[in-house]
C-alpha positions in Angstrom: 82.1 92.1 99.8 82.3 89.2 102.3 83.7 89.8 105.7 85.9 87.6 107.8 87.5 87.5 111.3 91.3 87.6 111.6 92.8 86.5 115.0 95.9 88.3 116.2 98.1 87.7 119.3 98.3 90.5 121.9 101.6 91.8 120.7 100.4 92.2 117.2 97.2 93.8 118.4 99.1 96.4 120.4 101.5 97.2 117.5 98.5 97.6 115.1 96.7 99.9 117.6 99.9 102.0 118.0 100.3 102.3 114.3 96.7 103.3 113.8 97.0 105.9 116.6 100.1 107.4 115.0 98.1 107.6 111.7 95.1 109.2 113.5 92.8 106.4 112.5 90.5 103.8 114.1 92.2 100.4 114.3 89.6 98.7 112.1 89.8 101.3 109.4 93.7 101.3 109.5 93.8 97.4 109.4 91.4 97.3 106.5 93.4 99.8 104.5 96.7 98.0 105.3 95.3 94.6 104.3 93.8 96.1 101.1 97.2 97.4 100.1 98.9 94.1 100.8 96.3 92.2 98.9 96.7 94.4 95.8 100.5 94.5 96.0 102.9 92.7 93.6 103.9 90.0 96.1 105.0 86.4 95.9 105.6 83.8 98.5 109.0 82.2 99.0 108.7 79.2 101.5 105.7 80.9 103.0 107.3 84.3 103.5 105.9 87.3 101.5 108.5 88.9 99.2 107.9 92.2 97.6 109.8 93.3 94.5 112.6 95.8 95.0 111.8 99.3 93.9 113.6 100.5 90.8 116.7 102.4 91.9 116.5 101.2 95.5 119.9 100.6 97.1 121.0 97.0 97.7 122.5 96.5 101.2 125.7 94.4 101.4 126.4 92.1 104.3 128.9 94.7 105.6 126.1 97.4 105.6 123.7 95.2 107.5 126.3 94.3 110.1 127.2 98.0 110.5 123.6 98.9 111.0 123.0 96.1 113.4 126.0 97.0 115.5 125.0 100.7 115.7 127.3 103.6 116.5 130.5 102.6 118.1 
């Protein structure tokens, strides 16, 4: 399989390293597994943004729900 180099900004590198640490994995192994899952996912692009299909039975949030979640506890 061909290899490639992917450049990340410092914030993304730090977040990826944190997620790998939480999973108990090396960063390279974690990133490869993550990218493999994304590459094999049922995903389409809308205006350059990846969109994943909704899981069957998953709840749909209404605007009111999102606003409530963003505002947090009162």
